[in-house]
C-alpha atoms as an extended CHARMM CRD file, in Angstrom:
* protein
*
       276  EXT
         1         1  MET       CA            -80.3770000000        0.6710000000       89.9670000000  PROA      1               0.0000000000
         2         2  VAL       CA            -78.0420000000        3.2110000000       88.4010000000  PROA      2               0.0000000000
         3         3  ASP       CA            -78.2670000000        6.6600000000       89.9830000000  PROA      3               0.0000000000
         4         4  THR       CA            -78.3730000000        8.8460000000       86.8690000000  PROA      4               0.0000000000
         5         5  LYS       CA            -78.4310000000       12.0100000000       89.0000000000  PROA      5               0.0000000000
         6         6  ASN       CA            -75.1650000000       11.1100000000       90.6980000000  PROA      6               0.0000000000
         7         7  ILE       CA            -72.4670000000       10.4570000000       88.1150000000  PROA      7               0.0000000000
         8         8  ARG       CA            -69.9390000000        9.1370000000       90.5960000000  PROA      8               0.0000000000
         9         9  ALA       CA            -72.4480000000        6.6950000000       92.0830000000  PROA      9               0.0000000000
        10        10  SER       CA            -73.4750000000        5.4950000000       88.6240000000  PROA      10              0.0000000000
        11        11  ILE       CA            -69.8580000000        4.6640000000       87.7170000000  PROA      11              0.0000000000
        12        12  CYS       CA            -69.4300000000        2.6750000000       90.9330000000  PROA      12              0.0000000000
        13        13  LYS       CA            -72.6570000000        0.7340000000       90.3830000000  PROA      13              0.0000000000
        14        14  ILE       CA            -72.0240000000       -0.0270000000       86.7240000000  PROA      14              0.0000000000
        15        15  GLY       CA            -68.4850000000       -1.1280000000       87.5540000000  PROA      15              0.0000000000
        16        16  LYS       CA            -69.7730000000       -3.6490000000       90.0980000000  PROA      16              0.0000000000
        17        17  LEU       CA            -72.4270000000       -4.7970000000       87.6420000000  PROA      17              0.0000000000
        18        18  LEU       CA            -69.8040000000       -5.3650000000       84.9350000000  PROA      18              0.0000000000
        19        19  TYR       CA            -67.7200000000       -7.3900000000       87.3930000000  PROA      19              0.0000000000
        20        20  ASP       CA            -70.6340000000       -9.4480000000       88.7290000000  PROA      20              0.0000000000
        21        21  ARG       CA            -71.8720000000      -10.3180000000       85.2230000000  PROA      21              0.0000000000
        22        22  ASP       CA            -68.4580000000      -11.3880000000       83.8810000000  PROA      22              0.0000000000
        23        23  LEU       CA            -68.3230000000       -8.3720000000       81.6020000000  PROA      23              0.0000000000
        24        24  THR       CA            -64.9720000000       -7.4750000000       83.1090000000  PROA      24              0.0000000000
        25        25  ASP       CA            -62.5770000000       -9.0310000000       85.6110000000  PROA      25              0.0000000000
        26        26  SER       CA            -60.0110000000       -8.1710000000       88.2560000000  PROA      26              0.0000000000
        27        27  SER       CA            -57.3450000000       -7.4780000000       85.6470000000  PROA      27              0.0000000000
        28        28  GLY       CA            -59.0060000000       -4.4390000000       84.1430000000  PROA      28              0.0000000000
        29        29  GLY       CA            -61.9800000000       -2.5170000000       82.8780000000  PROA      29              0.0000000000
        30        30  ASN       CA            -62.7280000000        1.1800000000       83.1610000000  PROA      30              0.0000000000
        31        31  ILE       CA            -65.6650000000        3.5550000000       82.9410000000  PROA      31              0.0000000000
        32        32  SER       CA            -66.0540000000        7.2410000000       82.2480000000  PROA      32              0.0000000000
        33        33  VAL       CA            -68.9050000000        9.7270000000       81.9410000000  PROA      33              0.0000000000
        34        34  ARG       CA            -68.8770000000       13.1590000000       80.3360000000  PROA      34              0.0000000000
        35        35  ASP       CA            -70.9550000000       15.9690000000       81.8320000000  PROA      35              0.0000000000
        36        36  GLY       CA            -70.4570000000       19.0580000000       79.6980000000  PROA      36              0.0000000000
        37        37  ASN       CA            -66.7300000000       19.8030000000       79.8300000000  PROA      37              0.0000000000
        38        38  TYR       CA            -66.1210000000       17.5140000000       82.8010000000  PROA      38              0.0000000000
        39        39  ILE       CA            -64.9570000000       13.9050000000       82.5180000000  PROA      39              0.0000000000
        40        40  TYR       CA            -65.5940000000       11.5290000000       85.4300000000  PROA      40              0.0000000000
        41        41  ILE       CA            -63.4420000000        8.3860000000       85.3690000000  PROA      41              0.0000000000
        42        42  ASN       CA            -62.5740000000        5.5600000000       87.7450000000  PROA      42              0.0000000000
        43        43  PRO       CA            -59.0870000000        5.1670000000       89.2450000000  PROA      43              0.0000000000
        44        44  ARG       CA            -56.7000000000        2.4640000000       88.0800000000  PROA      44              0.0000000000
        45        45  ARG       CA            -56.6600000000       -1.0020000000       89.6730000000  PROA      45              0.0000000000
        46        46  ALA       CA            -60.3600000000       -0.8080000000       90.5820000000  PROA      46              0.0000000000
        47        47  GLY       CA            -60.6260000000       -4.5200000000       89.8060000000  PROA      47              0.0000000000
        48        48  HSD       CA            -57.2850000000       -5.7040000000       91.1410000000  PROA      48              0.0000000000
        49        49  ASP       CA            -57.3960000000       -3.8420000000       94.4610000000  PROA      49              0.0000000000
        50        50  PHE       CA            -61.1180000000       -3.5720000000       95.1320000000  PROA      50              0.0000000000
        51        51  GLN       CA            -62.9360000000       -6.1000000000       92.8790000000  PROA      51              0.0000000000
        52        52  TRP       CA            -64.9550000000       -3.0580000000       91.7860000000  PROA      52              0.0000000000
        53        53  GLU       CA            -66.2130000000       -2.3470000000       95.3090000000  PROA      53              0.0000000000
        54        54  ILE       CA            -65.2170000000        1.2980000000       94.9130000000  PROA      54              0.0000000000
        55        55  ASP       CA            -66.8820000000        4.3410000000       96.4630000000  PROA      55              0.0000000000
        56        56  GLU       CA            -67.8110000000        7.6950000000       94.9870000000  PROA      56              0.0000000000
        57        57  ASP       CA            -64.8580000000        9.5730000000       96.4780000000  PROA      57              0.0000000000
        58        58  THR       CA            -62.4240000000        7.5310000000       94.3750000000  PROA      58              0.0000000000
        59        59  ILE       CA            -63.8480000000        8.8290000000       91.0720000000  PROA      59              0.0000000000
        60        60  ILE       CA            -61.5280000000       11.3610000000       89.4400000000  PROA      60              0.0000000000
        61        61  VAL       CA            -62.7600000000       14.4560000000       87.5850000000  PROA      61              0.0000000000
        62        62  THR       CA            -60.8800000000       16.2720000000       84.8130000000  PROA      62              0.0000000000
        63        63  ASP       CA            -61.6100000000       18.4290000000       81.8230000000  PROA      63              0.0000000000
        64        64  ILE       CA            -61.8150000000       16.9150000000       78.3370000000  PROA      64              0.0000000000
        65        65  CYS       CA            -58.0440000000       17.2790000000       77.8900000000  PROA      65              0.0000000000
        66        66  LYS       CA            -57.3070000000       15.4400000000       81.1760000000  PROA      66              0.0000000000
        67        67  MET       CA            -56.4720000000       18.5520000000       83.1670000000  PROA      67              0.0000000000
        68        68  PRO       CA            -57.2870000000       17.7680000000       86.8220000000  PROA      68              0.0000000000
        69        69  VAL       CA            -60.3430000000       19.1400000000       88.6240000000  PROA      69              0.0000000000
        70        70  ILE       CA            -60.8120000000       16.6290000000       91.4740000000  PROA      70              0.0000000000
        71        71  GLY       CA            -58.3470000000       13.8740000000       92.3220000000  PROA      71              0.0000000000
        72        72  GLU       CA            -54.8920000000       12.9000000000       91.1190000000  PROA      72              0.0000000000
        73        73  VAL       CA            -54.3850000000       12.6140000000       87.3730000000  PROA      73              0.0000000000
        74        74  ASN       CA            -51.7070000000        9.9550000000       87.7930000000  PROA      74              0.0000000000
        75        75  ARG       CA            -54.3320000000        7.7330000000       89.4550000000  PROA      75              0.0000000000
        76        76  ILE       CA            -56.6210000000        7.7300000000       86.3840000000  PROA      76              0.0000000000
        77        77  SER       CA            -57.2440000000        4.3990000000       84.6780000000  PROA      77              0.0000000000
        78        78  ARG       CA            -54.4610000000        3.3570000000       82.3070000000  PROA      78              0.0000000000
        79        79  GLU       CA            -56.9320000000        3.1570000000       79.4040000000  PROA      79              0.0000000000
        80        80  ALA       CA            -57.8220000000        6.8380000000       79.7590000000  PROA      80              0.0000000000
        81        81  ALA       CA            -56.3240000000        7.9070000000       76.4220000000  PROA      81              0.0000000000
        82        82  THR       CA            -58.9830000000        5.9860000000       74.5090000000  PROA      82              0.0000000000
        83        83  HSD       CA            -61.8000000000        7.4780000000       76.5930000000  PROA      83              0.0000000000
        84        84  TYR       CA            -60.6590000000       11.0600000000       76.0010000000  PROA      84              0.0000000000
        85        85  TYR       CA            -59.9790000000       10.4750000000       72.3210000000  PROA      85              0.0000000000
        86        86  ILE       CA            -63.4970000000        9.1040000000       71.8420000000  PROA      86              0.0000000000
        87        87  TYR       CA            -65.0260000000       12.1390000000       73.5460000000  PROA      87              0.0000000000
        88        88  GLN       CA            -62.9420000000       14.5190000000       71.4510000000  PROA      88              0.0000000000
        89        89  ASN       CA            -64.0840000000       12.8500000000       68.2080000000  PROA      89              0.0000000000
        90        90  PHE       CA            -67.7250000000       12.1170000000       69.0530000000  PROA      90              0.0000000000
        91        91  PRO       CA            -69.3600000000       15.1000000000       70.8080000000  PROA      91              0.0000000000
        92        92  GLU       CA            -72.6550000000       13.2090000000       71.1790000000  PROA      92              0.0000000000
        93        93  ILE       CA            -71.0020000000       10.5060000000       73.3230000000  PROA      93              0.0000000000
        94        94  ASN       CA            -71.3510000000       10.9300000000       77.0970000000  PROA      94              0.0000000000
        95        95  SER       CA            -70.1060000000        7.5930000000       78.4300000000  PROA      95              0.0000000000
        96        96  VAL       CA            -67.4090000000        5.0460000000       77.5570000000  PROA      96              0.0000000000
        97        97  ILE       CA            -66.9920000000        1.5470000000       78.9790000000  PROA      97              0.0000000000
        98        98  HSD       CA            -64.0040000000       -0.7220000000       78.5280000000  PROA      98              0.0000000000
        99        99  GLY       CA            -64.6030000000       -4.2920000000       79.6420000000  PROA      99              0.0000000000
       100       100  HSD       CA            -63.3490000000       -7.8480000000       79.3330000000  PROA      100             0.0000000000
       101       101  PRO       CA            -66.5580000000       -9.6730000000       78.3080000000  PROA      101             0.0000000000
       102       102  PHE       CA            -65.6810000000      -13.3750000000       78.3490000000  PROA      102             0.0000000000
       103       103  TYR       CA            -67.5870000000      -14.5020000000       75.2570000000  PROA      103             0.0000000000
       104       104  MET       CA            -66.7170000000      -11.4990000000       73.1110000000  PROA      104             0.0000000000
       105       105  MET       CA            -63.0580000000      -12.0140000000       73.9650000000  PROA      105             0.0000000000
       106       106  ALA       CA            -63.2750000000      -15.5510000000       72.5750000000  PROA      106             0.0000000000
       107       107  PHE       CA            -64.1580000000      -14.0270000000       69.1980000000  PROA      107             0.0000000000
       108       108  GLY       CA            -61.4370000000      -11.4160000000       69.5680000000  PROA      108             0.0000000000
       109       109  ALA       CA            -58.8630000000      -14.1210000000       70.2640000000  PROA      109             0.0000000000
       110       110  ALA       CA            -59.8580000000      -15.7030000000       66.9420000000  PROA      110             0.0000000000
       111       111  HSD       CA            -59.8780000000      -12.3370000000       65.1070000000  PROA      111             0.0000000000
       112       112  MET       CA            -63.4990000000      -13.0520000000       64.1920000000  PROA      112             0.0000000000
       113       113  ASP       CA            -66.3710000000      -10.5910000000       63.8420000000  PROA      113             0.0000000000
       114       114  ILE       CA            -69.5410000000      -11.0800000000       65.8780000000  PROA      114             0.0000000000
       115       115  PRO       CA            -72.5780000000      -11.0660000000       63.5600000000  PROA      115             0.0000000000
       116       116  PRO       CA            -75.8960000000       -9.8750000000       65.0340000000  PROA      116             0.0000000000
       117       117  ILE       CA            -77.9820000000      -13.0360000000       65.1240000000  PROA      117             0.0000000000
       118       118  SER       CA            -80.6350000000      -12.4200000000       67.7820000000  PROA      118             0.0000000000
       119       119  GLU       CA            -83.5010000000       -9.9630000000       67.4170000000  PROA      119             0.0000000000
       120       120  GLY       CA            -82.3220000000       -8.2310000000       70.5850000000  PROA      120             0.0000000000
       121       121  THR       CA            -78.8360000000       -7.7690000000       69.1460000000  PROA      121             0.0000000000
       122       122  ARG       CA            -80.1450000000       -6.3800000000       65.8890000000  PROA      122             0.0000000000
       123       123  ALA       CA            -82.6250000000       -4.0980000000       67.6660000000  PROA      123             0.0000000000
       124       124  VAL       CA            -79.8970000000       -2.6480000000       69.8960000000  PROA      124             0.0000000000
       125       125  LEU       CA            -76.7200000000       -2.7960000000       67.7940000000  PROA      125             0.0000000000
       126       126  GLY       CA            -78.0770000000       -2.8010000000       64.2520000000  PROA      126             0.0000000000
       127       127  ASN       CA            -77.3840000000       -5.1330000000       61.3480000000  PROA      127             0.0000000000
       128       128  PHE       CA            -73.6160000000       -4.7310000000       61.2320000000  PROA      128             0.0000000000
       129       129  PRO       CA            -71.2270000000       -7.1000000000       63.0110000000  PROA      129             0.0000000000
       130       130  VAL       CA            -69.0440000000       -6.0780000000       65.9250000000  PROA      130             0.0000000000
       131       131  THR       CA            -65.5790000000       -5.9570000000       64.3840000000  PROA      131             0.0000000000
       132       132  ASN       CA            -62.0180000000       -6.1060000000       65.6870000000  PROA      132             0.0000000000
       133       133  VAL       CA            -59.3850000000       -3.3900000000       65.7020000000  PROA      133             0.0000000000
       134       134  PRO       CA            -55.7620000000       -4.3540000000       64.9500000000  PROA      134             0.0000000000
       135       135  GLU       CA            -53.6220000000       -5.6690000000       67.7870000000  PROA      135             0.0000000000
       136       136  VAL       CA            -52.1080000000       -2.6720000000       69.5800000000  PROA      136             0.0000000000
       137       137  VAL       CA            -50.4080000000       -1.9660000000       72.8960000000  PROA      137             0.0000000000
       138       138  PRO       CA            -53.1520000000       -1.7400000000       75.5830000000  PROA      138             0.0000000000
       139       139  GLY       CA            -53.8350000000        1.7890000000       76.7480000000  PROA      139             0.0000000000
       140       140  SER       CA            -51.6780000000        3.3460000000       74.0300000000  PROA      140             0.0000000000
       141       141  ILE       CA            -52.4330000000        6.2860000000       71.7820000000  PROA      141             0.0000000000
       142       142  GLU       CA            -52.3670000000        3.7840000000       68.8790000000  PROA      142             0.0000000000
       143       143  GLN       CA            -55.2080000000        1.9050000000       70.5450000000  PROA      143             0.0000000000
       144       144  ALA       CA            -57.1930000000        5.1180000000       70.9170000000  PROA      144             0.0000000000
       145       145  GLU       CA            -56.6780000000        5.9700000000       67.2540000000  PROA      145             0.0000000000
       146       146  GLU       CA            -57.6500000000        2.5070000000       66.0150000000  PROA      146             0.0000000000
       147       147  ILE       CA            -60.8190000000        2.4330000000       68.0940000000  PROA      147             0.0000000000
       148       148  VAL       CA            -61.8890000000        5.8550000000       66.8530000000  PROA      148             0.0000000000
       149       149  LYS       CA            -61.2420000000        4.6760000000       63.2640000000  PROA      149             0.0000000000
       150       150  ASN       CA            -63.4290000000        1.6310000000       63.9290000000  PROA      150             0.0000000000
       151       151  PHE       CA            -66.2120000000        3.7600000000       65.3820000000  PROA      151             0.0000000000
       152       152  LYS       CA            -66.0970000000        6.2060000000       62.4830000000  PROA      152             0.0000000000
       153       153  LYS       CA            -66.3820000000        3.3040000000       60.0500000000  PROA      153             0.0000000000
       154       154  ARG       CA            -69.5010000000        2.0880000000       61.8560000000  PROA      154             0.0000000000
       155       155  ARG       CA            -71.0020000000        5.5460000000       61.5540000000  PROA      155             0.0000000000
       156       156  GLU       CA            -70.1890000000        5.6180000000       57.8520000000  PROA      156             0.0000000000
       157       157  LEU       CA            -72.1770000000        2.4090000000       57.4180000000  PROA      157             0.0000000000
       158       158  ASP       CA            -75.0400000000        3.6910000000       59.5570000000  PROA      158             0.0000000000
       159       159  PRO       CA            -75.0490000000        7.2260000000       61.0660000000  PROA      159             0.0000000000
       160       160  GLY       CA            -77.0690000000        5.9880000000       64.0420000000  PROA      160             0.0000000000
       161       161  CYS       CA            -75.0910000000        2.8100000000       64.6290000000  PROA      161             0.0000000000
       162       162  PRO       CA            -74.1210000000        2.1680000000       68.2810000000  PROA      162             0.0000000000
       163       163  LEU       CA            -70.3820000000        2.2900000000       68.9320000000  PROA      163             0.0000000000
       164       164  ILE       CA            -68.7150000000       -0.9230000000       70.0980000000  PROA      164             0.0000000000
       165       165  CYS       CA            -65.6630000000       -2.8920000000       69.0160000000  PROA      165             0.0000000000
       166       166  ASN       CA            -63.5110000000       -5.8600000000       69.9890000000  PROA      166             0.0000000000
       167       167  ILE       CA            -59.7780000000       -5.6520000000       70.7510000000  PROA      167             0.0000000000
       168       168  PRO       CA            -58.0230000000       -8.9800000000       70.0220000000  PROA      168             0.0000000000
       169       169  PHE       CA            -56.7270000000      -10.7140000000       73.1670000000  PROA      169             0.0000000000
       170       170  HSD       CA            -57.6580000000       -7.6800000000       75.2500000000  PROA      170             0.0000000000
       171       171  GLY       CA            -61.3200000000       -6.6880000000       75.6110000000  PROA      171             0.0000000000
       172       172  THR       CA            -63.9300000000       -4.3000000000       74.2780000000  PROA      172             0.0000000000
       173       173  PHE       CA            -64.8660000000       -0.6340000000       74.1050000000  PROA      173             0.0000000000
       174       174  ALA       CA            -68.4300000000        0.6770000000       73.9490000000  PROA      174             0.0000000000
       175       175  ALA       CA            -69.5830000000        4.2910000000       73.8280000000  PROA      175             0.0000000000
       176       176  GLY       CA            -73.0710000000        5.7160000000       74.1830000000  PROA      176             0.0000000000
       177       177  GLU       CA            -75.0880000000        8.8080000000       74.9350000000  PROA      177             0.0000000000
       178       178  THR       CA            -75.5310000000        7.5450000000       78.5190000000  PROA      178             0.0000000000
       179       179  ILE       CA            -73.7610000000        5.1140000000       80.8230000000  PROA      179             0.0000000000
       180       180  ASN       CA            -76.7810000000        2.8190000000       80.5160000000  PROA      180             0.0000000000
       181       181  ASP       CA            -76.3770000000        2.7830000000       76.7270000000  PROA      181             0.0000000000
       182       182  ALA       CA            -72.6930000000        1.8510000000       76.9130000000  PROA      182             0.0000000000
       183       183  PHE       CA            -73.4840000000       -0.9150000000       79.3960000000  PROA      183             0.0000000000
       184       184  LEU       CA            -76.3520000000       -2.1980000000       77.2350000000  PROA      184             0.0000000000
       185       185  TYR       CA            -74.1610000000       -2.3890000000       74.1140000000  PROA      185             0.0000000000
       186       186  THR       CA            -71.5430000000       -4.3890000000       76.0230000000  PROA      186             0.0000000000
       187       187  GLU       CA            -73.9890000000       -6.8380000000       77.5540000000  PROA      187             0.0000000000
       188       188  VAL       CA            -76.0430000000       -7.3680000000       74.3860000000  PROA      188             0.0000000000
       189       189  ALA       CA            -72.9590000000       -7.9720000000       72.2360000000  PROA      189             0.0000000000
       190       190  ASN       CA            -71.5720000000      -10.4270000000       74.7900000000  PROA      190             0.0000000000
       191       191  ASN       CA            -74.8890000000      -12.3050000000       74.8860000000  PROA      191             0.0000000000
       192       192  CYS       CA            -74.8130000000      -12.4880000000       71.0950000000  PROA      192             0.0000000000
       193       193  ALA       CA            -71.3220000000      -14.0030000000       71.2390000000  PROA      193             0.0000000000
       194       194  LYS       CA            -72.5450000000      -16.4490000000       73.8720000000  PROA      194             0.0000000000
       195       195  ILE       CA            -75.4300000000      -17.5770000000       71.6490000000  PROA      195             0.0000000000
       196       196  LEU       CA            -73.0560000000      -18.1470000000       68.7380000000  PROA      196             0.0000000000
       197       197  ILE       CA            -70.6860000000      -20.2160000000       70.8710000000  PROA      197             0.0000000000
       198       198  TYR       CA            -73.4840000000      -22.2770000000       72.4200000000  PROA      198             0.0000000000
       199       199  ARG       CA            -75.0580000000      -22.7960000000       69.0270000000  PROA      199             0.0000000000
       200       200  GLN       CA            -71.8320000000      -24.1930000000       67.6250000000  PROA      200             0.0000000000
       201       201  SER       CA            -71.1550000000      -26.3890000000       70.6540000000  PROA      201             0.0000000000
       202       202  MET       CA            -74.7060000000      -27.7670000000       70.6460000000  PROA      202             0.0000000000
       203       203  PHE       CA            -75.2590000000      -28.2970000000       66.9200000000  PROA      203             0.0000000000
       204       204  GLY       CA            -71.8480000000      -28.1360000000       65.2500000000  PROA      204             0.0000000000
       205       205  ASN       CA            -72.2560000000      -28.5820000000       61.5150000000  PROA      205             0.0000000000
       206       206  ASP       CA            -75.4930000000      -30.5490000000       61.7850000000  PROA      206             0.0000000000
       207       207  PRO       CA            -77.2250000000      -30.0270000000       58.3950000000  PROA      207             0.0000000000
       208       208  LYS       CA            -80.6080000000      -30.1210000000       60.1420000000  PROA      208             0.0000000000
       209       209  ALA       CA            -79.7450000000      -26.9840000000       62.1080000000  PROA      209             0.0000000000
       210       210  ASP       CA            -80.9960000000      -23.9340000000       60.2230000000  PROA      210             0.0000000000
       211       211  PHE       CA            -78.7280000000      -21.0370000000       61.1270000000  PROA      211             0.0000000000
       212       212  GLU       CA            -80.0850000000      -18.5350000000       58.6220000000  PROA      212             0.0000000000
       213       213  VAL       CA            -81.8810000000      -15.3540000000       59.6660000000  PROA      213             0.0000000000
       214       214  HSD       CA            -84.9720000000      -15.5350000000       57.4850000000  PROA      214             0.0000000000
       215       215  LYS       CA            -86.4360000000      -12.1400000000       58.2910000000  PROA      215             0.0000000000
       216       216  HSD       CA            -84.1930000000       -9.0820000000       58.4480000000  PROA      216             0.0000000000
       217       217  PHE       CA            -86.2040000000       -6.4730000000       60.3140000000  PROA      217             0.0000000000
       218       218  THR       CA            -85.5440000000       -2.8290000000       59.5260000000  PROA      218             0.0000000000
       219       219  LYS       CA            -84.7970000000       -0.0750000000       62.0040000000  PROA      219             0.0000000000
       220       220  GLU       CA            -88.3630000000        1.1270000000       61.4600000000  PROA      220             0.0000000000
       221       221  ASP       CA            -89.6820000000       -2.3530000000       62.3380000000  PROA      221             0.0000000000
       222       222  PHE       CA            -87.8650000000       -2.2820000000       65.6560000000  PROA      222             0.0000000000
       223       223  LYS       CA            -89.1180000000        1.2300000000       66.4280000000  PROA      223             0.0000000000
       224       224  THR       CA            -92.6710000000       -0.1430000000       66.4760000000  PROA      224             0.0000000000
       225       225  ILE       CA            -91.7280000000       -2.0380000000       69.6470000000  PROA      225             0.0000000000
       226       226  GLU       CA            -91.8030000000        1.2980000000       71.4910000000  PROA      226             0.0000000000
       227       227  VAL       CA            -95.2970000000        2.2150000000       70.2760000000  PROA      227             0.0000000000
       228       228  SER       CA            -98.0550000000        1.6970000000       72.8380000000  PROA      228             0.0000000000
       229       229  LYS       CA           -100.5260000000       -0.8790000000       71.5710000000  PROA      229             0.0000000000
       230       230  ASP       CA           -104.0710000000       -1.9300000000       72.4220000000  PROA      230             0.0000000000
       231       231  VAL       CA           -104.1430000000       -5.3690000000       74.0280000000  PROA      231             0.0000000000
       232       232  CYS       CA           -107.8520000000       -6.0480000000       73.4650000000  PROA      232             0.0000000000
       233       233  THR       CA           -109.9980000000       -6.2460000000       70.3770000000  PROA      233             0.0000000000
       234       234  PRO       CA           -113.1510000000       -4.0960000000       70.2600000000  PROA      234             0.0000000000
       235       235  GLY       CA           -116.0730000000       -5.9770000000       71.7410000000  PROA      235             0.0000000000
       236       236  TYR       CA           -114.1490000000       -7.7410000000       74.5180000000  PROA      236             0.0000000000
       237       237  ALA       CA           -116.4340000000       -7.8650000000       77.5860000000  PROA      237             0.0000000000
       238       238  TYR       CA           -114.8630000000       -7.5520000000       81.0320000000  PROA      238             0.0000000000
       239       239  THR       CA           -115.2470000000       -6.0960000000       84.5250000000  PROA      239             0.0000000000
       240       240  ASP       CA           -113.1680000000       -2.9460000000       85.0050000000  PROA      240             0.0000000000
       241       241  VAL       CA           -111.2160000000       -1.9180000000       88.1180000000  PROA      241             0.0000000000
       242       242  PHE       CA           -114.3070000000       -0.1280000000       89.4630000000  PROA      242             0.0000000000
       243       243  GLY       CA           -116.3960000000       -3.3060000000       89.2200000000  PROA      243             0.0000000000
       244       244  ARG       CA           -118.3930000000       -2.0860000000       86.2510000000  PROA      244             0.0000000000
       245       245  LYS       CA           -119.4130000000       -4.3550000000       83.4070000000  PROA      245             0.0000000000
       246       246  THR       CA           -118.0640000000       -2.8480000000       80.2220000000  PROA      246             0.0000000000
       247       247  VAL       CA           -117.1080000000       -3.6710000000       76.6590000000  PROA      247             0.0000000000
       248       248  PHE       CA           -113.7320000000       -2.6030000000       75.2830000000  PROA      248             0.0000000000
       249       249  GLY       CA           -114.0800000000       -0.0900000000       72.4880000000  PROA      249             0.0000000000
       250       250  SER       CA           -117.7400000000        0.6450000000       73.1740000000  PROA      250             0.0000000000
       251       251  SER       CA           -119.0160000000        4.1950000000       73.4250000000  PROA      251             0.0000000000
       252       252  GLY       CA           -119.7590000000        3.6330000000       77.1120000000  PROA      252             0.0000000000
       253       253  SER       CA           -116.1860000000        2.6270000000       77.9130000000  PROA      253             0.0000000000
       254       254  SER       CA           -114.5320000000        5.9310000000       78.6560000000  PROA      254             0.0000000000
       255       255  ILE       CA           -112.2810000000        5.1580000000       81.6080000000  PROA      255             0.0000000000
       256       256  GLY       CA           -109.1830000000        6.3430000000       79.7580000000  PROA      256             0.0000000000
       257       257  THR       CA           -110.8490000000        9.6460000000       78.9020000000  PROA      257             0.0000000000
       258       258  GLU       CA           -112.1460000000       10.0740000000       82.4570000000  PROA      258             0.0000000000
       259       259  PHE       CA           -108.6990000000        9.4090000000       83.9240000000  PROA      259             0.0000000000
       260       260  SER       CA           -107.0940000000       11.8270000000       81.4800000000  PROA      260             0.0000000000
       261       261  ASP       CA           -109.6040000000       14.5540000000       82.3930000000  PROA      261             0.0000000000
       262       262  ILE       CA           -109.0400000000       14.0170000000       86.1250000000  PROA      262             0.0000000000
       263       263  SER       CA           -105.2670000000       14.1390000000       85.6920000000  PROA      263             0.0000000000
       264       264  LYS       CA           -105.5660000000       17.3360000000       83.7050000000  PROA      264             0.0000000000
       265       265  ARG       CA           -107.7640000000       18.9950000000       86.3400000000  PROA      265             0.0000000000
       266       266  VAL       CA           -105.4330000000       17.9500000000       89.1830000000  PROA      266             0.0000000000
       267       267  THR       CA           -102.3680000000       19.2300000000       87.2920000000  PROA      267             0.0000000000
       268       268  GLU       CA           -104.0560000000       22.5530000000       86.5750000000  PROA      268             0.0000000000
       269       269  GLU       CA           -105.0570000000       22.9460000000       90.2330000000  PROA      269             0.0000000000
       270       270  VAL       CA           -101.5230000000       22.1880000000       91.4620000000  PROA      270             0.0000000000
       271       271  LEU       CA           -100.0420000000       24.7180000000       89.0510000000  PROA      271             0.0000000000
       272       272  ARG       CA           -102.6210000000       27.2910000000       90.1460000000  PROA      272             0.0000000000
       273       273  GLN       CA           -101.7180000000       26.7720000000       93.8100000000  PROA      273             0.0000000000
       274       274  LEU       CA            -98.0010000000       27.0540000000       93.0510000000  PROA      274             0.0000000000
       275       275  LYS       CA            -98.5190000000       30.3900000000       91.3380000000  PROA      275             0.0000000000
       276       276  LYS       CA           -100.1600000000       31.9030000000       94.4090000000  PROA      276             0.0000000000
């Protein structure tokens, strides 16, 4: 589980998770987190030298212009320019992940976009494909500029669109409000690419295989997933956790209200004691 209260620990854990799930490899990958004006970023060669078994003390801290706070600046990941450039252009972004997701890279090597074809992909990444930036020197300022251009284009299409792109023959960049968001975008997009590859290998151009998305759910449709829903219809008879015979939705079924009242009284009593 990612330790969201300990930024350094979260970078170490996400790095190992990326490595274990084939979302990066020993040749690269890097992670950063912004906390106010501080940038936390992993050292270079975390994959090559340590297979992402790094500890918290290796994480380097700088300001948003790469001025050192903790650690040696010349030990920062070689992809750092893109991380800092993203933060400077998107103030709402607090984490950036660069990975080498195997299935996404297959699309990048073909200069092909990755269309969102699963409900999970569309719910997380939206209805726009993950696109490729031009081929650029890895870790260069040109790469940073092209990725920011790509991200700005996504935001032009949809102001709330998650930020992720493919780099041909290289890897991916994802940026989110939290490190968990950036990881989620990377994993979901890679799973989408995997589905597309498996679908083609299994069915090819079989005319009986229907590859169309028949229902394009809106952002509002997906938001309803988060809404708490009743799981019983009124009139359903059952025995509750206290062993009482009750009917869901009946006037006598007031467990939820009782529990809410008890919680309220306990909270009020605790606050009263704390004020003494």
